[in-house]
Backbone of each chain as ProteinMPNN parsed JSONL, in Angstrom:
{"seq_chain_A": "MIEKILFTALALFAISILIALYRIIKGPTTPDRAVALDMIGVNLISIIAIVSIVLKTKAFLEAILILGILAFISTIAISKYVERGVIIERKSDN", "coords_chain_A": {"N_chain_A": [[10.132, 26.106, -1.796], [10.358, 23.559, -0.543], [7.675, 23.296, 0.032], [6.567, 23.267, -2.515], [7.551, 20.839, -3.473], [6.257, 19.125, -1.705], [3.56, 19.545, -2.357], [3.551, 18.612, -4.966], [4.061, 15.92, -4.468], [1.722, 15.267, -3.116], [-0.138, 15.56, -5.195], [0.703, 13.497, -6.875], [0.212, 11.23, -5.308], [-2.555, 11.46, -5.172], [-3.212, 11.009, -7.833], [-2.459, 8.338, -8.075], [-4.283, 7.175, -6.33], [-6.635, 7.677, -7.72], [-6.256, 6.053, -9.958], [-6.263, 3.538, -8.762], [-8.876, 3.576, -7.924], [-10.203, 3.382, -10.331], [-9.535, 0.756, -10.919], [-10.952, -0.512, -8.911], [-13.603, -0.011, -9.645], [-13.742, -1.231, -12.16], [-12.641, -3.739, -11.882], [-12.432, -7.256, -12.458], [-12.84, -9.396, -10.634], [-13.542, -10.148, -7.145], [-11.13, -10.291, -5.453], [-9.404, -8.58, -6.908], [-10.535, -6.081, -6.422], [-10.162, -6.004, -3.683], [-7.377, -5.903, -3.452], [-6.899, -3.431, -4.657], [-8.247, -1.771, -2.888], [-6.729, -2.107, -0.578], [-4.398, -0.905, -1.441], [-5.28, 1.715, -1.743], [-5.74, 2.369, 0.948], [-3.126, 2.28, 1.962], [-1.968, 4.356, 0.495], [-3.435, 6.487, 1.492], [-2.415, 6.686, 4.052], [0.148, 7.736, 3.557], [-0.621, 10.181, 2.461], [-1.794, 11.424, 4.643], [0.441, 11.764, 6.281], [1.933, 13.609, 4.732], [0.15, 15.773, 4.63], [0.078, 16.465, 7.293], [2.628, 17.46, 7.528], [2.49, 19.699, 5.845], [0.505, 21.292, 7.033], [1.738, 21.829, 9.397], [1.307, 20.475, 11.852], [0.891, 18.072, 14.509], [-1.259, 16.569, 15.01], [-2.492, 14.753, 13.433], [-1.258, 12.378, 13.413], [-2.036, 10.134, 14.788], [-4.023, 9.147, 13.24], [-2.706, 7.822, 11.234], [-1.886, 5.385, 12.367], [-4.413, 4.326, 12.976], [-5.616, 4.113, 10.453], [-3.883, 2.284, 9.256], [-4.294, -0.053, 10.795], [-7.033, -0.465, 10.335], [-7.108, -0.887, 7.548], [-5.633, -3.24, 7.313], [-7.181, -5.091, 8.829], [-9.606, -5.047, 7.466], [-8.836, -6.031, 4.983], [-8.109, -8.628, 5.676], [-10.598, -9.581, 6.529], [-12.068, -9.465, 4.131], [-10.624, -11.28, 2.586], [-11.023, -13.638, 3.97], [-13.748, -13.909, 3.688], [-13.932, -14.261, 0.92], [-12.612, -16.671, 0.653], [-13.939, -18.585, 2.27], [-16.628, -17.947, 2.492], [-17.888, -17.117, 4.781], [-17.497, -14.709, 7.416], [-17.267, -14.583, 10.226], [-16.817, -17.418, 11.969], [-19.053, -19.568, 13.414], [-19.383, -21.828, 16.119], [-20.845, -24.875, 15.478], [-23.525, -26.819, 16.865], [-22.328, -29.63, 17.664]], "CA_chain_A": [[10.783, 24.963, -2.445], [9.902, 22.321, 0.092], [6.223, 23.22, -0.113], [6.246, 22.849, -3.884], [7.81, 19.394, -3.566], [5.218, 18.397, -0.967], [2.302, 19.576, -3.111], [3.707, 17.683, -6.095], [3.899, 14.557, -3.961], [0.292, 15.073, -2.847], [-0.837, 15.359, -6.465], [1.031, 12.17, -7.403], [-0.54, 10.243, -4.521], [-3.966, 11.537, -5.572], [-3.331, 10.337, -9.133], [-2.415, 6.883, -7.902], [-5.56, 6.755, -5.727], [-7.651, 7.667, -8.775], [-6.048, 4.866, -10.802], [-6.751, 2.385, -8.002], [-10.338, 3.652, -7.933], [-10.63, 2.82, -11.613], [-9.448, -0.7, -10.828], [-12.043, -0.985, -8.056], [-14.867, 0.014, -10.385], [-13.742, -2.087, -13.328], [-11.996, -5.013, -11.628], [-13.341, -8.359, -12.772], [-13.159, -10.267, -9.512], [-13.49, -9.511, -5.824], [-9.765, -10.035, -4.968], [-8.869, -7.369, -7.541], [-11.019, -4.914, -5.682], [-9.549, -5.985, -2.354], [-5.994, -5.431, -3.602], [-6.922, -1.992, -4.926], [-8.646, -1.078, -1.654], [-5.563, -2.12, 0.295], [-3.466, 0.091, -1.947], [-5.822, 3.032, -1.411], [-5.488, 2.612, 2.362], [-1.702, 2.564, 2.153], [-1.684, 5.692, -0.018], [-4.026, 7.479, 2.397], [-1.472, 6.869, 5.157], [1.186, 8.686, 3.132], [-1.224, 11.509, 2.286], [-1.959, 12.034, 5.97], [1.758, 12.225, 6.744], [2.322, 14.828, 4.008], [-0.73, 16.877, 5.033], [0.486, 16.933, 8.612], [3.815, 18.315, 7.36], [2.106, 20.965, 5.216], [-0.247, 22.097, 7.988], [2.603, 22.041, 10.569], [0.671, 19.98, 13.059], [1.155, 16.666, 14.783], [-2.495, 15.993, 15.52], [-3.048, 13.756, 12.522], [-0.402, 11.199, 13.318], [-2.756, 8.95, 15.267], [-4.842, 8.623, 12.142], [-1.862, 6.884, 10.484], [-1.997, 4.057, 12.994], [-5.782, 3.806, 12.874], [-5.862, 3.687, 9.07], [-3.134, 1.055, 8.993], [-4.968, -1.186, 11.423], [-8.313, -0.719, 9.667], [-6.88, -1.46, 6.218], [-5.202, -4.633, 7.492], [-8.271, -5.954, 9.29], [-10.626, -5.173, 6.417], [-8.323, -6.935, 3.943], [-8.217, -9.997, 6.2], [-12.007, -9.975, 6.523], [-12.489, -9.706, 2.751], [-10.016, -12.513, 2.07], [-11.688, -14.781, 4.602], [-15.061, -14.044, 3.058], [-13.753, -14.808, -0.429], [-12.162, -18.057, 0.692], [-14.836, -19.536, 2.924], [-18.026, -17.577, 2.382], [-18.345, -16.489, 6.008], [-16.445, -13.922, 8.04], [-17.13, -15.066, 11.599], [-17.267, -18.809, 12.025], [-19.654, -19.936, 14.7], [-19.337, -23.259, 16.417], [-22.151, -25.523, 15.385], [-23.76, -27.734, 17.984], [-22.037, -30.968, 17.148]], "C_chain_A": [[10.26, 23.648, -1.888], [8.387, 22.18, -0.056], [5.818, 22.79, -1.515], [6.452, 21.348, -4.05], [6.7, 18.618, -2.876], [3.895, 18.406, -1.715], [2.373, 18.675, -4.339], [3.502, 16.24, -5.646], [2.443, 14.258, -3.655], [-0.474, 14.805, -4.137], [-0.553, 13.971, -7.022], [0.293, 11.07, -6.625], [-2.022, 10.254, -4.896], [-4.187, 10.85, -6.914], [-3.33, 8.824, -8.948], [-3.676, 6.374, -7.221], [-6.656, 6.716, -6.784], [-7.501, 6.434, -9.665], [-6.531, 3.611, -10.08], [-8.275, 2.375, -7.937], [-10.922, 3.113, -9.237], [-10.583, 1.294, -11.558], [-10.561, -1.252, -9.935], [-13.343, -1.027, -8.838], [-14.873, -1.057, -11.464], [-13.386, -3.54, -13.012], [-12.878, -6.23, -11.775], [-13.738, -9.196, -11.563], [-13.061, -9.505, -8.197], [-12.065, -9.322, -5.298], [-9.069, -8.866, -5.647], [-9.267, -6.132, -6.753], [-10.385, -4.846, -4.302], [-8.115, -5.482, -2.414], [-5.972, -3.927, -3.825], [-7.332, -1.208, -3.682], [-7.497, -1.018, -0.655], [-4.561, -1.05, -0.125], [-3.962, 1.51, -1.661], [-5.577, 3.364, 0.061], [-4.048, 2.988, 2.636], [-1.357, 3.956, 1.637], [-2.284, 6.779, 0.865], [-3.128, 7.73, 3.598], [-0.397, 7.889, 4.776], [0.619, 10.081, 2.971], [-1.411, 12.188, 3.633], [-0.631, 12.536, 6.507], [2.155, 13.527, 6.059], [1.465, 16.019, 4.428], [-0.35, 17.382, 6.413], [1.799, 17.708, 8.545], [3.402, 19.681, 6.837], [1.394, 21.868, 6.221], [0.515, 22.351, 9.271], [1.916, 21.633, 11.87], [1.043, 18.528, 13.275], [-0.107, 15.939, 15.199], [-3.001, 14.853, 14.657], [-2.312, 12.43, 12.589], [-1.038, 9.959, 13.933], [-3.555, 8.302, 14.162], [-4.047, 7.671, 11.268], [-2.006, 5.482, 11.04], [-3.38, 3.466, 12.8], [-6.07, 3.328, 11.454], [-5.109, 2.409, 8.728], [-3.829, -0.167, 9.549], [-6.27, -1.509, 10.696], [-8.119, -1.341, 8.292], [-6.485, -2.929, 6.328], [-6.369, -5.533, 7.861], [-9.334, -6.109, 8.213], [-10.139, -6.087, 5.302], [-8.415, -8.385, 4.407], [-9.658, -10.471, 6.166], [-12.478, -10.286, 5.115], [-11.904, -11.014, 2.238], [-10.655, -13.741, 2.706], [-13.077, -14.999, 4.006], [-14.944, -14.67, 1.676], [-13.411, -16.293, -0.359], [-13.233, -18.987, 1.215], [-16.304, -19.16, 2.854], [-18.603, -16.987, 3.645], [-17.191, -15.687, 6.572], [-16.2, -14.417, 9.461], [-17.677, -16.491, 11.636], [-17.828, -19.107, 13.395], [-19.548, -21.444, 14.865], [-20.743, -23.845, 16.284], [-22.3, -26.507, 16.539], [-23.559, -29.174, 17.522], [-22.278, -32.001, 18.244]], "O_chain_A": [[9.797, 22.767, -2.612], [7.878, 21.076, -0.247], [4.853, 22.047, -1.693], [5.644, 20.665, -4.679], [6.248, 17.588, -3.376], [3.178, 17.406, -1.721], [1.382, 18.049, -4.714], [2.864, 15.443, -6.333], [1.967, 13.149, -3.894], [-1.348, 13.939, -4.18], [-1.445, 13.33, -7.578], [-0.189, 10.103, -7.213], [-2.669, 9.207, -4.936], [-5.206, 10.192, -7.124], [-4.106, 8.113, -9.587], [-4.107, 5.255, -7.495], [-7.511, 5.831, -6.759], [-8.495, 5.839, -10.079], [-7.131, 2.727, -10.692], [-8.896, 1.313, -7.9], [-11.977, 2.479, -9.253], [-11.47, 0.618, -12.08], [-11.06, -2.35, -10.183], [-14.11, -1.982, -8.71], [-15.888, -1.723, -11.67], [-13.758, -4.456, -13.745], [-13.993, -6.233, -11.253], [-14.876, -9.66, -11.486], [-12.569, -8.378, -8.142], [-11.789, -8.265, -4.73], [-8.225, -8.216, -5.03], [-8.446, -5.261, -6.463], [-10.101, -3.758, -3.801], [-7.678, -4.728, -1.544], [-5.136, -3.222, -3.258], [-6.829, -0.11, -3.444], [-7.309, -0.012, 0.029], [-3.957, -0.38, 0.712], [-3.165, 2.403, -1.371], [-5.245, 4.502, 0.393], [-3.766, 3.888, 3.427], [-0.557, 4.666, 2.247], [-1.72, 7.867, 0.981], [-3.074, 8.847, 4.112], [-0.069, 8.784, 5.555], [1.284, 11.064, 3.299], [-1.21, 13.397, 3.752], [-0.568, 13.604, 7.118], [2.653, 14.446, 6.709], [1.967, 17.135, 4.569], [-0.441, 18.579, 6.687], [2.063, 18.535, 9.418], [3.89, 20.705, 7.314], [1.646, 23.073, 6.261], [-0.002, 23.026, 10.161], [1.948, 22.364, 12.86], [1.457, 17.836, 12.345], [-0.04, 14.811, 15.689], [-3.845, 14.07, 15.093], [-2.684, 11.471, 11.914], [-0.621, 8.841, 13.63], [-3.747, 7.086, 14.136], [-4.628, 6.8, 10.62], [-2.217, 4.519, 10.303], [-3.529, 2.281, 12.503], [-6.686, 2.28, 11.257], [-5.62, 1.552, 8.006], [-3.945, -1.191, 8.876], [-6.583, -2.676, 10.463], [-8.879, -2.228, 7.903], [-6.938, -3.763, 5.543], [-6.537, -6.608, 7.285], [-9.906, -7.189, 8.061], [-10.928, -6.839, 4.73], [-8.757, -9.271, 3.623], [-9.929, -11.621, 5.82], [-13.205, -11.257, 4.907], [-12.581, -11.773, 1.545], [-10.809, -14.771, 2.05], [-13.522, -16.135, 3.843], [-15.759, -15.512, 1.301], [-13.853, -17.081, -1.195], [-13.426, -20.073, 0.667], [-17.156, -20.001, 3.139], [-19.69, -16.412, 3.614], [-16.033, -15.949, 6.248], [-15.055, -14.644, 9.853], [-18.855, -16.726, 11.365], [-17.159, -18.92, 14.412], [-19.613, -22.213, 13.906], [-21.695, -23.367, 16.901], [-21.311, -26.964, 17.113], [-24.487, -29.837, 17.058], [-22.091, -33.196, 18.018]]}, "seq_chain_B": "MWRGELSLNGNQIIELVAALLILLGSIMSVISAFGIIRLPDVYTRSHAGTKSSTLAVLLSLLGAFVYFWIHDGIISVRILLGIFFVFLTAPVSGHLITRAAYRSKVPLADTSTEDALKEVLFPDEKIKANS", "coords_chain_B": {"N_chain_B": [[32.088, 34.7, 8.932], [31.471, 33.1, 5.985], [28.7, 33.322, 3.918], [26.757, 32.544, 1.261], [24.216, 34.015, -0.845], [22.286, 32.274, -1.668], [22.784, 30.035, -0.258], [22.211, 27.177, 1.82], [21.581, 26.336, 5.218], [22.563, 23.627, 7.443], [20.288, 22.302, 8.544], [18.284, 23.021, 6.765], [19.112, 21.746, 4.484], [18.824, 19.083, 5.239], [16.067, 19.001, 5.609], [15.301, 19.401, 2.98], [16.243, 17.041, 1.862], [14.524, 15.265, 3.151], [12.075, 16.041, 2.015], [12.614, 15.312, -0.587], [12.761, 12.56, -0.287], [10.07, 12.042, 0.254], [8.981, 12.801, -2.187], [10.128, 10.872, -3.84], [8.877, 8.622, -2.809], [6.243, 9.159, -3.618], [6.504, 8.99, -6.363], [7.132, 6.29, -6.625], [4.691, 5.292, -5.805], [3.005, 6.066, -7.889], [4.106, 4.53, -9.917], [3.482, 1.972, -8.998], [0.747, 2.173, -9.181], [0.4, 2.269, -11.934], [1.23, -0.307, -12.43], [-0.864, -1.686, -11.225], [-2.896, -1.138, -12.911], [-2.174, -2.078, -15.399], [-1.276, -4.71, -15.443], [-2.093, -8.198, -16.12], [-3.598, -9.837, -14.39], [-4.934, -11.153, -11.318], [-3.036, -11.985, -9.527], [-0.522, -11.005, -10.357], [-1.257, -8.367, -10.21], [-1.579, -8.058, -7.48], [1.014, -8.379, -6.723], [2.082, -5.964, -7.754], [0.544, -4.103, -6.351], [1.049, -4.529, -3.683], [3.832, -4.799, -2.931], [5.315, -2.573, -4.056], [3.747, -0.493, -3.212], [4.127, -0.705, -0.498], [6.828, 0.031, -0.339], [6.577, 2.66, -1.206], [5.022, 3.868, 0.818], [6.719, 3.485, 2.94], [8.939, 5.071, 2.235], [7.76, 7.64, 2.187], [6.793, 7.941, 4.791], [9.169, 7.781, 6.166], [10.414, 10.08, 5.249], [8.674, 11.989, 6.383], [9.155, 11.459, 9.05], [11.886, 12.181, 9.33], [11.681, 14.861, 8.672], [10.043, 15.921, 10.741], [11.722, 15.383, 12.824], [13.992, 16.995, 12.342], [12.928, 19.549, 11.913], [11.122, 20.177, 14.03], [12.329, 19.026, 16.17], [11.48, 16.734, 17.456], [11.226, 13.265, 18.137], [9.141, 11.314, 16.551], [7.255, 8.884, 17.799], [4.958, 7.762, 16.936], [4.968, 7.846, 14.147], [7.086, 6.115, 13.709], [5.959, 3.768, 14.717], [3.911, 3.518, 12.864], [5.4, 3.045, 10.496], [6.576, 0.585, 11.195], [4.278, -0.972, 11.514], [3.015, -0.92, 8.986], [5.037, -2.088, 7.482], [4.975, -4.564, 8.559], [2.385, -5.578, 8.11], [1.514, -5.277, 5.442], [2.721, -7.193, 3.545], [1.612, -9.514, 4.638], [-1.155, -9.179, 4.308], [-1.278, -9.046, 1.554], [-0.416, -11.63, 0.853], [-2.502, -13.125, 2.018], [-4.766, -12.325, 0.562], [-4.13, -13.14, -1.963], [-3.926, -15.892, -1.614], [-6.591, -16.489, -0.922], [-7.758, -15.78, -3.323], [-6.67, -17.694, -5.067], [-7.667, -20.05, -3.993], [-10.379, -19.691, -4.303], [-10.612, -20.084, -6.937], [-9.956, -18.14, -8.907], [-9.221, -17.353, -12.205], [-6.017, -17.772, -13.852], [-3.869, -15.57, -15.801], [-4.049, -15.497, -19.409], [-1.599, -15.772, -20.556], [-0.099, -17.246, -18.847], [2.076, -19.992, -18.211], [2.5, -22.228, -16.638], [1.078, -24.054, -13.967], [1.657, -25.137, -11.097], [0.557, -25.539, -8.65], [-1.994, -26.376, -8.92], [-2.353, -29.118, -9.266], [-1.851, -30.011, -6.746], [-3.683, -28.762, -5.06], [-6.242, -29.06, -6.218], [-6.85, -31.986, -7.001], [-8.892, -33.535, -8.026], [-10.053, -32.372, -10.253], [-8.207, -32.72, -12.212], [-8.224, -35.443, -12.677], [-10.804, -35.629, -13.57], [-10.598, -34.165, -15.871], [-8.899, -35.75, -17.347], [-10.298, -38.111, -17.765]], "CA_chain_B": [[31.636, 33.454, 8.341], [30.953, 33.38, 4.658], [27.472, 32.621, 3.546], [26.224, 33.108, 0.033], [22.83, 34.435, -0.739], [21.396, 31.151, -1.912], [23.234, 28.816, 0.426], [21.317, 26.665, 2.846], [22.321, 25.764, 6.336], [22.477, 22.169, 7.508], [18.932, 21.822, 8.776], [17.469, 23.155, 5.55], [19.506, 20.691, 3.545], [18.221, 17.811, 5.66], [14.641, 19.082, 5.291], [15.146, 19.199, 1.531], [16.411, 15.597, 1.632], [13.286, 14.614, 3.581], [11.055, 16.296, 0.997], [12.928, 14.495, -1.769], [12.332, 11.187, 0.037], [8.622, 11.98, 0.076], [8.708, 12.844, -3.628], [10.49, 9.553, -4.378], [7.805, 7.715, -2.429], [5.047, 9.38, -4.443], [6.785, 8.458, -7.709], [6.966, 4.836, -6.502], [3.262, 5.001, -5.722], [2.427, 6.173, -9.236], [4.569, 3.359, -10.673], [2.691, 0.812, -8.597], [-0.601, 2.341, -9.719], [0.449, 1.805, -13.324], [1.253, -1.766, -12.387], [-2.161, -2.25, -10.868], [-3.863, -0.966, -13.988], [-1.728, -2.655, -16.662], [-0.961, -6.138, -15.38], [-3.25, -8.899, -16.641], [-4.024, -10.956, -13.568], [-5.044, -10.673, -9.934], [-1.813, -12.314, -8.784], [0.479, -9.995, -10.704], [-1.708, -7.084, -9.688], [-1.281, -7.955, -6.051], [2.465, -8.122, -6.667], [2.325, -4.53, -7.929], [-0.143, -3.267, -5.387], [1.486, -4.743, -2.308], [5.246, -4.554, -2.641], [5.81, -1.23, -4.323], [3.036, 0.438, -2.342], [4.815, -0.725, 0.796], [8.039, 0.851, -0.456], [6.17, 4.063, -1.309], [4.608, 4.42, 2.112], [7.907, 3.52, 3.799], [9.745, 6.245, 1.901], [7.131, 8.907, 2.562], [6.75, 8.065, 6.248], [10.539, 8.068, 6.615], [10.614, 11.506, 5.004], [7.943, 12.749, 7.395], [9.861, 11.28, 10.338], [13.108, 13.0, 9.314], [11.28, 16.274, 8.68], [9.629, 16.321, 12.087], [12.888, 15.307, 13.711], [14.875, 18.132, 12.14], [12.237, 20.839, 11.956], [10.533, 20.435, 15.334], [13.147, 18.479, 17.23], [10.837, 15.637, 18.177], [11.264, 11.953, 17.51], [7.743, 10.915, 16.633], [7.137, 7.433, 17.964], [3.779, 7.296, 16.194], [5.364, 7.568, 12.76], [7.885, 4.883, 13.727], [5.019, 2.652, 14.85], [3.228, 3.378, 11.574], [6.334, 2.378, 9.58], [6.695, -0.815, 11.623], [3.026, -1.694, 11.295], [2.816, -1.111, 7.542], [6.038, -3.035, 7.01], [4.619, -5.896, 9.043], [1.081, -6.092, 7.711], [1.21, -5.237, 4.014], [2.963, -8.488, 2.894], [0.682, -10.532, 5.145], [-2.467, -9.019, 3.679], [-1.145, -9.432, 0.149], [-0.386, -13.09, 0.791], [-3.816, -13.681, 2.34], [-5.764, -12.089, -0.483], [-3.767, -13.976, -3.11], [-4.306, -17.263, -1.26], [-8.035, -16.605, -1.055], [-8.105, -15.719, -4.748], [-6.374, -18.967, -5.724], [-8.557, -21.113, -3.518], [-11.716, -19.505, -4.848], [-10.496, -20.417, -8.36], [-9.827, -17.025, -9.855], [-8.349, -17.874, -13.256], [-4.762, -17.083, -14.152], [-3.891, -14.877, -17.084], [-3.937, -16.416, -20.546], [-0.202, -15.95, -20.923], [0.592, -18.096, -17.876], [2.438, -21.244, -18.861], [2.562, -23.369, -15.748], [0.336, -23.923, -12.72], [2.059, -26.343, -10.371], [-0.223, -25.696, -7.421], [-3.333, -26.883, -9.199], [-2.375, -30.565, -9.044], [-1.817, -30.28, -5.311], [-4.88, -28.298, -4.376], [-7.469, -29.606, -6.815], [-6.491, -33.168, -7.801], [-10.071, -34.162, -8.626], [-10.355, -31.803, -11.562], [-7.298, -33.264, -13.209], [-8.752, -36.766, -13.018], [-12.003, -35.416, -14.355], [-10.217, -33.69, -17.193], [-8.277, -36.827, -18.107], [-11.258, -39.158, -18.114]], "C_chain_B": [[30.977, 33.766, 7.006], [29.65, 32.622, 4.442], [26.913, 33.302, 2.299], [24.741, 33.399, 0.168], [21.867, 33.257, -0.878], [21.764, 29.902, -1.108], [22.266, 28.445, 1.547], [22.16, 26.235, 4.026], [21.978, 24.277, 6.462], [21.075, 21.646, 7.677], [18.067, 21.916, 7.523], [17.832, 22.106, 4.524], [18.852, 19.366, 3.926], [16.71, 17.83, 5.417], [14.393, 18.869, 3.801], [15.303, 17.725, 1.182], [15.151, 14.838, 2.039], [12.177, 14.813, 2.552], [11.322, 15.485, -0.26], [12.597, 13.031, -1.53], [10.837, 11.029, -0.178], [8.257, 11.982, -1.401], [9.032, 11.507, -4.285], [9.419, 8.523, -4.037], [6.571, 7.907, -3.277], [5.27, 8.877, -5.859], [6.657, 6.936, -7.701], [5.498, 4.453, -6.462], [2.6, 5.084, -7.091], [2.849, 4.981, -10.094], [3.748, 2.128, -10.294], [1.246, 0.94, -9.049], [-0.652, 1.94, -11.188], [0.492, 0.289, -13.384], [-0.11, -2.336, -12.115], [-3.175, -2.043, -11.984], [-3.453, -1.72, -15.242], [-1.525, -4.155, -16.619], [-2.22, -6.969, -15.609], [-4.042, -9.726, -15.637], [-4.147, -10.468, -12.13], [-3.76, -10.937, -9.149], [-0.702, -11.315, -9.093], [0.061, -8.616, -10.204], [-1.449, -6.959, -8.201], [0.216, -7.795, -5.821], [2.761, -6.63, -6.796], [1.744, -3.739, -6.774], [0.333, -3.449, -3.97], [2.921, -4.296, -2.09], [5.639, -3.109, -2.868], [5.013, -0.185, -3.56], [3.66, 0.464, -0.965], [6.069, 0.131, 0.756], [7.679, 2.329, -0.502], [5.818, 4.633, 0.05], [5.777, 4.422, 3.085], [8.743, 4.756, 3.53], [9.086, 7.527, 2.387], [7.035, 9.049, 4.074], [8.141, 8.339, 6.816], [10.874, 9.539, 6.391], [9.914, 12.364, 6.028], [8.631, 12.658, 8.749], [11.098, 12.16, 10.417], [12.752, 14.48, 9.384], [10.871, 16.721, 10.069], [10.799, 16.302, 13.053], [13.751, 16.553, 13.58], [14.153, 19.444, 12.413], [11.706, 21.162, 13.345], [11.346, 19.865, 16.481], [12.498, 17.382, 18.037], [11.053, 14.351, 17.407], [9.871, 11.365, 17.669], [7.639, 9.394, 16.661], [5.954, 6.902, 17.15], [4.113, 7.008, 14.74], [6.219, 6.304, 12.7], [6.989, 3.661, 13.857], [4.263, 2.416, 13.553], [4.101, 2.673, 10.551], [6.418, 0.891, 9.901], [5.435, -1.592, 11.271], [2.771, -1.933, 9.81], [3.786, -2.151, 6.998], [5.701, -4.448, 7.44], [3.373, -6.438, 8.354], [0.844, -6.112, 6.21], [1.572, -6.538, 3.295], [2.003, -9.567, 3.355], [-0.675, -10.409, 4.458], [-2.403, -9.364, 2.197], [-1.139, -10.931, -0.026], [-1.776, -13.676, 1.025], [-4.798, -13.496, 1.197], [-5.425, -12.908, -1.721], [-4.133, -15.438, -2.872], [-5.817, -17.47, -1.414], [-8.453, -16.582, -2.514], [-7.816, -17.053, -5.421], [-7.345, -20.043, -5.279], [-9.989, -20.916, -3.965], [-11.696, -19.547, -6.374], [-10.643, -19.211, -9.278], [-8.858, -17.465, -10.943], [-7.074, -17.066, -13.412], [-4.886, -16.372, -15.487], [-3.682, -15.884, -18.217], [-2.488, -16.683, -20.927], [0.569, -16.78, -19.911], [0.87, -19.453, -18.502], [2.345, -22.432, -17.927], [1.806, -23.071, -14.461], [0.595, -25.169, -11.89], [1.201, -26.585, -9.141], [-1.55, -26.38, -7.668], [-3.435, -28.386, -8.949], [-2.389, -30.897, -7.562], [-3.151, -29.922, -4.667], [-6.152, -28.936, -4.916], [-7.136, -30.842, -7.641], [-7.688, -33.792, -8.5], [-10.313, -33.657, -10.041], [-9.446, -32.35, -12.639], [-7.754, -34.655, -13.653], [-9.977, -36.621, -13.926], [-11.662, -34.973, -15.773], [-9.59, -34.81, -18.029], [-9.3, -37.849, -18.586], [-12.261, -38.698, -19.154]], "O_chain_B": [[30.058, 34.58, 6.914], [29.537, 31.436, 4.751], [26.634, 34.501, 2.306], [24.108, 33.066, 1.169], [20.786, 33.242, -0.289], [21.142, 28.85, -1.255], [21.601, 29.3, 2.132], [23.307, 25.82, 3.866], [21.195, 23.743, 5.676], [20.694, 20.664, 7.04], [17.244, 21.045, 7.243], [16.975, 21.627, 3.781], [18.387, 18.62, 3.065], [16.128, 16.806, 5.062], [13.409, 18.244, 3.405], [14.595, 17.208, 0.318], [14.75, 13.887, 1.369], [11.43, 13.884, 2.248], [10.393, 15.026, -0.924], [12.196, 12.328, -2.458], [10.38, 10.022, -0.72], [7.35, 11.268, -1.828], [8.311, 11.054, -5.174], [9.087, 7.662, -4.852], [5.908, 6.931, -3.628], [4.337, 8.389, -6.497], [6.137, 6.351, -8.651], [5.099, 3.425, -7.009], [1.735, 4.271, -7.418], [2.064, 4.477, -10.897], [3.364, 1.339, -11.157], [0.58, -0.07, -9.279], [-1.629, 1.342, -11.639], [-0.116, -0.33, -14.257], [-0.489, -3.353, -12.696], [-4.211, -2.707, -12.003], [-4.306, -1.987, -16.089], [-1.593, -4.814, -17.656], [-3.319, -6.495, -15.321], [-5.08, -10.277, -16.002], [-3.527, -9.47, -11.762], [-3.434, -10.201, -8.218], [-0.022, -10.837, -8.186], [0.9, -7.8, -9.823], [-1.135, -5.874, -7.711], [0.642, -7.162, -4.855], [3.58, -6.087, -6.055], [2.376, -2.809, -6.273], [0.053, -2.604, -3.12], [3.204, -3.513, -1.183], [6.227, -2.478, -1.99], [5.528, 0.898, -3.281], [3.724, 1.514, -0.326], [6.351, 0.871, 1.698], [8.374, 3.16, 0.082], [6.246, 5.73, 0.406], [5.832, 5.273, 3.972], [9.205, 5.418, 4.46], [9.754, 8.404, 2.935], [7.178, 10.154, 4.597], [8.283, 9.039, 7.818], [11.527, 10.172, 7.221], [10.473, 13.354, 6.501], [8.689, 13.631, 9.5], [11.342, 12.809, 11.434], [13.423, 15.26, 10.06], [11.298, 17.779, 10.533], [10.862, 17.104, 13.986], [14.194, 17.11, 14.584], [14.695, 20.339, 13.06], [11.825, 22.3, 13.799], [11.087, 20.183, 17.641], [12.902, 17.115, 19.168], [11.061, 14.345, 16.176], [9.466, 10.971, 18.763], [7.905, 8.718, 15.667], [5.946, 5.744, 16.73], [3.61, 6.046, 14.161], [6.1, 5.513, 11.764], [7.213, 2.643, 13.203], [4.0, 1.275, 13.175], [3.625, 1.807, 9.817], [6.343, 0.045, 9.011], [5.505, -2.724, 10.792], [2.356, -3.023, 9.419], [3.423, -2.984, 6.169], [6.083, -5.416, 6.783], [3.306, -7.627, 8.046], [0.029, -6.908, 5.742], [0.773, -6.978, 2.469], [1.618, -10.436, 2.573], [-1.274, -11.413, 4.073], [-3.357, -9.91, 1.642], [-1.775, -11.458, -0.939], [-2.189, -14.603, 0.329], [-5.577, -14.399, 0.891], [-6.323, -13.328, -2.452], [-4.584, -16.137, -3.78], [-6.268, -18.479, -1.957], [-9.39, -17.277, -2.907], [-8.602, -17.512, -6.249], [-7.796, -20.855, -6.088], [-10.753, -21.88, -4.006], [-12.64, -19.103, -7.027], [-11.353, -19.253, -10.283], [-7.758, -17.916, -10.623], [-7.036, -15.864, -13.151], [-5.867, -16.54, -16.211], [-3.194, -16.992, -17.991], [-2.181, -17.7, -21.548], [1.767, -17.003, -20.086], [0.038, -20.004, -19.222], [2.128, -23.552, -18.388], [1.887, -21.964, -13.929], [-0.155, -26.142, -11.967], [1.126, -27.708, -8.643], [-2.166, -26.904, -6.74], [-4.463, -28.876, -8.483], [-2.887, -31.951, -7.165], [-3.681, -30.667, -3.843], [-7.038, -29.309, -4.147], [-7.136, -30.767, -8.869], [-7.512, -34.516, -9.48], [-10.726, -34.414, -10.92], [-9.82, -32.443, -13.808], [-7.683, -35.003, -14.832], [-10.163, -37.363, -14.89], [-12.329, -35.345, -16.739], [-9.724, -34.831, -19.253], [-9.178, -38.388, -19.686], [-13.135, -39.469, -19.551]]}, "name": "protein", "num_of_chains": 2, "seq": "MIEKILFTALALFAISILIALYRIIKGPTTPDRAVALDMIGVNLISIIAIVSIVLKTKAFLEAILILGILAFISTIAISKYVERGVIIERKSDNMWRGELSLNGNQIIELVAALLILLGSIMSVISAFGIIRLPDVYTRSHAGTKSSTLAVLLSLLGAFVYFWIHDGIISVRILLGIFFVFLTAPVSGHLITRAAYRSKVPLADTSTEDALKEVLFPDEKIKANS"}
C-alpha cells in the first residue's frame, strides 16, 4: 500500500520534471530557463527523499542538502549574469 | 485484545499518513508544473515555479521525516536542515531571478495592464517615448 503510494508520487515528480524540461528547451528568455532549472532542482530533492524511503536507507540524505545548496547558488549566479553580464566582479585598477 | 484482519496498528497509520503527505506534495508539484507551462510570462511563471514547488518539497520532506521518525525511530536532522534550507532559499532565488529579468528588460505579457515600476527604473524611455 505504502509502496504503491510512493511509486505513484515518484511518477508524478518525474512528470513534473519532464514538463519543466520542456520549458527549458522551449523557453523564450534566459530567466524562464533559470526558473525551470530551479524547479527541477527542488523536485530532485523530493525524489531523493522518496527514493531513500523506498530503498530503506539513510545514505542519500546528505545529497538533499548538497542539491539544495547547489540549486540556490547556481540560480544566484545565473541571475547575476543576466542582470550585469558578469558573474564575478573584479576590482578595476582605479 | 480485538484486532480485525485488516486493521492497522498506530505506527502503520502514521506511516500511511506520511505516505499521503508525500503524495499530496507530488500532486502540488504537478500543479506547479502545469503553471510553469501554461502561464504567459516569466514573472507569472516564476510565481508558479517558486511558491508551489516550495510547498511541494516541504510536504514531501515532511512526509519523509515523519516516516523515518516512526519507522526507524530516528529524528533525522539532515531532513530538518533540508526543509529549513529550501524554505529559506527558494523565495530568495525566485525574487533574484525575477529582479534580474525585469532589469534586463524581459517584456511583460500582452495581457498586462499596468507597469508601475517602469517609470521608476527607466525614466529615460518614457521621455523618449513622449518626445
